[in-house]
C-alpha positions, 0 to 999 in steps of 0.5 A: 081222388088219389092218396099217397101209398105211404100212410100212417098205420097202427102196425106195431114197431117191435116186429119191424125192428126185430126183423131188421138185418143185419143185427146192428140195424136193430140197434140203430133203429132202437137208438133212432126211435129213442133219439127222435122221440126225445127231440120231437116229443112225438111217438114213433108211428110206422108209415106204410107196411113197415117202411118208414118210422115217422114222428109227428104229422102234418097235412099239405096240398101239392101245388095246383091241387086241392087234394090234401095229403098227410105226411110225417114231420120227421122220420127215418127208414132203416134198410140193409145198406143204409139209414135214411133220415127224413128231416123236412128241411133244406139241409143246405141251411146246415152245412156247418153241422153236416161238415162235422157229422162224418160220412154221409150223403144227402138230398135236399131234405134227406140224410143217408148214412151207411152206419149210425156208428160212423157219425158223430151222434152229438152233431146228428142230434143237433141236426134233427133238433134244428130241422124239426124246430125249423119245421115247427117255426114255419107253421 
């Protein structure tokens, strides 16, 4: 039986945030933790070796497999060059909000931001909230 490499940990959040470079990334991570906790009602958990900060958890099985995996409902990763938000939804459903957000790129359920300061936080808040609520409604 294989398991996913990225698992929830009890690693403390503060050392991860303190280690972020450049310095503005620390502020972004702190702001995002507050925002996600407020919108999801979940506490931040470090997933992997200081890789992703996740909120909530669910179990799933891949198509054709009986093996169950754990994953976070929403989360983010702060890197040197970008911030990735994992929103557990099809972002195509939120084109109206995405057009108002500001500079970003995206995948199906991931939103990539160069800087948090470059986007409209009120729109980002709506996106996070609606994506999380859509996940909750689907289960």
